[in-house]
Each structure stands twice: as structure tokens, then as C-alpha cells.
C-alpha positions, 0 to 999 in steps of 0.5 A, spaced: 541 452 920 538 459 922 538 460 930 534 466 930 527 466 933 521 467 928 519 474 929 512 472 927 512 467 933 508 472 938 502 472 934 501 464 935 498 462 942 498 469 945 495 471 952 488 473 949 488 468 943 484 463 946 479 468 949 479 471 942 477 464 939 471 463 944 469 470 942 469 469 935 465 462 935 460 465 939 459 471 935 461 476 941 467 480 938 464 487 939 469 490 934 470 491 927 462 491 926 461 495 919 457 501 918 452 500 912 450 507 913 452 514 915 454 515 923 448 519 925 443 518 931 440 512 928 445 508 923 445 502 919 450 496 921 450 490 918 444 491 915 440 492 921 438 499 924 441 501 931 441 507 935 448 509 935 451 510 942 458 509 940 460 515 936 464 521 938 460 525 933 458 529 939 455 535 935 452 530 930 455 535 924 458 529 920 451 529 916 450 536 916 449 539 909 454 545 910 460 540 913 458 535 907 458 541 902 465 544 905 468 537 903 465 537 896 468 544 895 475 542 897 474 535 893 472 539 887 478 544 888 484 540 890 482 533 888 482 526 892 489 527 895 495 531 895 500 526 894 505 529 899 507 532 906 505 538 908 512 540 908 513 539 901 507 539 896 501 538 901 499 545 904 493 548 901 490 555 902 485 550 906 490 548 911 492 555 912 485 557 913 484 552 918 490 553 922 489 560 923 482 559 925 483 554 930 489 558 933 484 564 934 478 559 937 483 557 942 486 564 943 493 562 942 499 564 937 499 559 932 497 552 930 499 546 926 494 541 923 496 534 923 493 528 918 491 524 924 490 526 932 494 520 933 500 523 929 498 530 933 500 527 940 506 523 937 509 528 933 509 533 938 511 529 944 516 526 940 519 532 938 519 537 944 522 531 949 528 528 948 532 522 953 534 528 957 527 530 959 522 527 964 514 526 962 509 525 967 503 522 965 496 520 968 495 513 968 488 514 964 492 518 958 490 516 951 495 511 947 497 516 942 500 520 948 504 514 951 506 512 944 509 519 943 513 518 950 516 512 947 518 515 941 522 521 945 525 516 949 524 521 955 524 518 962 516 517 964 513 518 970 506 515 971 501 517 976 494 514 978 488 517 974 487 524 977 490 523 984 493 530 985 498 527 991 501 522 986 502 527 981 506 532 986 510 526 988 512 525 981 514 532 980 518 532 986 522 526 984 523 529 977 526 535 980 532 530 981 532 527 973 536 533 971 532 535 964 526 539 963 519 536 965 512 536 961 506 534 964 501 531 959 494 529 961 487 529 957 482 534 958 476 529 958 478 522 959 475 518 953 473 511 957 471 514 964 468 521 961 471 525 967 474 531 966 482 533 969 482 537 975 486 542 971 486 548 976 490 544 981 494 541 976 496 548 973 498 550 980 502 544 981 506 545 974 507 552 976 510 550 983 515 545 980 517 549 974 514 544 969 510 545 962 503 542 961 500 539 955 492 538 955 489 533 950 482 536 948 480 531 943 474 529 947 473 536 950 474 541 944 467 543 941 463 540 947 466 544 954 467 552 955 463 558 952 466 557 946 467 550 946 475 550 946 475 545 951 476 543 959 482 548 959 477 554 957 471 551 962 476 551 968 479 558 966 486 555 965 487 557 958 493 562 959 496 557 964 496 551 959 502 551 954 500 546 949 493 544 947 491 538 942 485 536 939 482 532 933 477 533 928 474 526 929 470 528 934 466 534 934 469 537 928 466 531 924 472 529 920 479 526 921 485 529 923 489 533 929 491 539 931 496 542 936 496 550 939 501 554 943 506 559 942 508 561 935 516 559 937 514 552 939 509 551 934 514 553 929 519 548 932 514 542 931 513 544 924 520 544 922 522 538 926 516 533 927 517 527 923 510 525 924 508 531 920 514 532 915 514 524 913 507 523 912 502 525 907 497 531 908 490 530 910 486 529 904 482 536 902 475 533 903 477 532 910 480 539 911 474 542 908 469 538 912 473 540 919 473 548 917 466 548 915 464 544 922 469 549 926 465 555 923 458 552 925 461 551 932 464 558 932 457 561 930 451 563 934 449 555 933 455 552 936 453 554 944 446 551 942 449 544 940 453 544 946 448 545 950 444 540 947 449 534 947 450 535 954 443 535 956 442 529 952 448 526 956 444 528 963 438 525 960 441 518 958 445 518 964 439 519 969 435 514 964 440 508 965 440 509 973 433 509 973 433 502 970 438 499 975 445 500 971 451 503 975 454 509 971 460 513 972 458 520 974 462 526 975 461 533 977 462 536 970 458 532 965 461 530 958 457 526 952 461 520 955 457 515 960 460 509 962 456 503 964 460 499 969 459 491 968 466 489 971 466 482 968 470 482 961 465 476 959 459 479 961 461 486 958 461 482 951 455 478 952 451 484 954 454 488 948 451 482 944 444 483 947 444 490 946 446 489 939 441 484 937 436 489 941 438 495 936 443 499 940 450 499 939 455 501 944 462 500 945 466 495 950 472 496 954 475 490 957 482 489 960 487 492 958 483 498 956 481 498 963 483 496 969 482 488 971 475 488 974 473 495 970 470 492 964 464 497 962 460 499 956 462 506 954 456 510 951 456 517 948 451 521 945 450 526 940 446 533 940 442 530 934 439 525 938 432 526 941 428 524 947 424 519 943 431 515 940 434 515 947 428 512 950 428 507 945 435 505 947 433 506 954 427 501 953 432 496 950 437 497 956 431 495 960 429 489 957 436 486 955 437 487 963 432 483 965 433 477 960 441 478 961 440 477 969 436 471 969 441 467 965 447 470 967 446 473 974 446 480 977 449 486 974 452 492 978 447 496 981 447 504 982 
């Protein structure tokens, strides 16, 4: 008789199974809700119109006719897919143009484009580091960064989110590890919406001889005069060794990129397993990203960036006026978290808002610390005040009914 443990056993009776079962029975699961229309400021989900406050389409370019035409042109020129990796038969003129223009936009020597943003982090960190190295990560870093660390087998030293004294302590300890040291932080944190203190972080990296990589997924196309992200906004572009970005936010498509020195990017290009052993991004995605990038770099770009940040400020002020506790930061971003602090209350509040015609994202443990449950709201440049007011009215009416039944929500 076999004595091995069934590898599928872990899927039964796991720690969240009962919670998931109860949520499904009450129709409170906020995930996998199908869109039945484009992801614009107001969209259709499950057959009903809802104000979209849960998208990363920050500049609203997914529905822009020029971006859609870029996708169509690429589709007509290259077909639906390239059926091979960039390393072999999957590189087109569009890939090369996109890499050249991204490097120029970011002010770096070179750029490599990956099929997804997750692969960009995984394929870079997992290639640059090995088991002799140390990587220091912020506790709020994106999961793809942590996956890259695991693949690299480097020694990982985490520090508490944005705590510079904790970062310095880990840099001190890393001096005894014997290998190279890489610090990896998000420029803008996707759940909290806050910006990393990059001036101080770059100072510490220089002092201790560490390299620095910044994930600009949520900052590129939003922050800085050129829209090059938090590194540009804070004036440290020349002190950051590698920057990563995605196409699935402001660039209105799907994919990822990494920019840096030519020698490092070329090493990634010929060594990264996540790059070599995956199919190239479909032509339509590359064409759309290139078209979106050109809009961002045009005179229209700064107007779009100013509009999305103004909309974020408007929504944040409106939520606070209506008694919601938002997470506020010195530097505004399109992400406005609303603190709920209880996982079940967050799910119930999400459902009430959904029924009232507003879609938001829900973050519960372990995506956030215990007691840190929140509704993640985000805006687009293409939202107008009338639509945001409609959402705010729904928040207000839902809050009154919710608190009458479930007790008070955190107040400002």
C-alpha cells in the first residue's frame, strides 16, 4: 500500500475553507466578478451598471481610440500571437520600438519587455541574485518581488514598511552576509497608495554599497513631470539601478518592463528563464502599450496625470466628509484606501456598495496585516465629478444602513 501523503490533501480543510464556504453561501465573495463591458469609469458587471473604483486604468486609456487602433494595427500586421519566446521567433519590430521608447522615457540606457509584470520582477530578481547574495525587501512589496527572491535563493532580509531605521539595521546585518546586496522597494504601494521615501533609501543604499531596484508599476504614467514614476518625482532617477514597470496600469495593456544599464539589461536578456522560456506578449498588447506610451509622452500626458491626481484628491475629500477613514499621505496617488479593520465587515460593506452600483476592491488578511482590512478605491483621469459624486452618494447611503445593522465603521 502507498505510504506517501496525497499532495492534494492540503486543498481540503485549509485555514480559510470555512470562511470561504460561508462567504460563498452569503454571496459575499468579492473576487472573480465578471465584467460584461469595457473597464471604463462606469462599467457593466454581471449585467448591471456600476461606477468602477477598482481599476488600475489610471489614465483611462484602455478605451482610447488611438490605443485601440494601435492594438488593431498590430493584430493585422502580426496576427493573434507569436507562438514563441522573444529569444527565438517572438521578437517583432514593435517590441524593439517599445523597448527603445521606454528606455528613452525613463532616461536609461536599455530596456527589456516581458510578457507580464509578474515575470518582469520574477525574471529580473531571480536572474540578478543567487544564493550567495542578500536581498532586502519592504514588508509591503508586491508578491512578484517576493517570488523572484524565492527563485533566486538569495538570503532575504525584510524590514517593516517604509521604516528607514529598520532598513538601515538590515543593511548593517547584510554587511556580514558576504555577497552582493540588493534593496527592492515599490515606488507606490498598491494597497496603501503611499510613496516610498526614495531620497532617504538611496542615501542608505549608497552608504552601505547596496544596489537599488524600484517597482514603478503604480507610479509610471502617474507621478513626475514625464510620468516616469516616484523615482522621477523625488529626483533620484540617477541613483536607482533598476526600475520596473507594467503595462496593465497607465499603459492600458498587459506586460512588464525593466530599465537600467545596458550591461545589466543585456545579461537579463540572455539569462532570465522567465524571459527565455515564455511566449512573447501578443502583438495587440504590445501595439496598445506603445500607443499609450506615446500619448503619455505627448503634451496630453501631463494633463491626464494632473486630472487623475485631482480626481483622487476629490474622492478622498468626499469620503472623509462622509465619515469614512481614509489612509492619507503627503504625496497623492490614484489609490485611496478606506479602512474597515474587520474582514467580515469589509466583505459586507463591499457587497452593499456593489448592490448600490459601485465596485471597489477588498483587501483582507493576509493581503493586509490582521485588523487592517480595507476597501481599496482608485480613480481614473476619465472619471468626472458627476460620476464620483454618484459613487460618494452611494457610500453615504450604504454607510448609514450598514452601521445601523453592523455597528460603527472607523471614523476619520
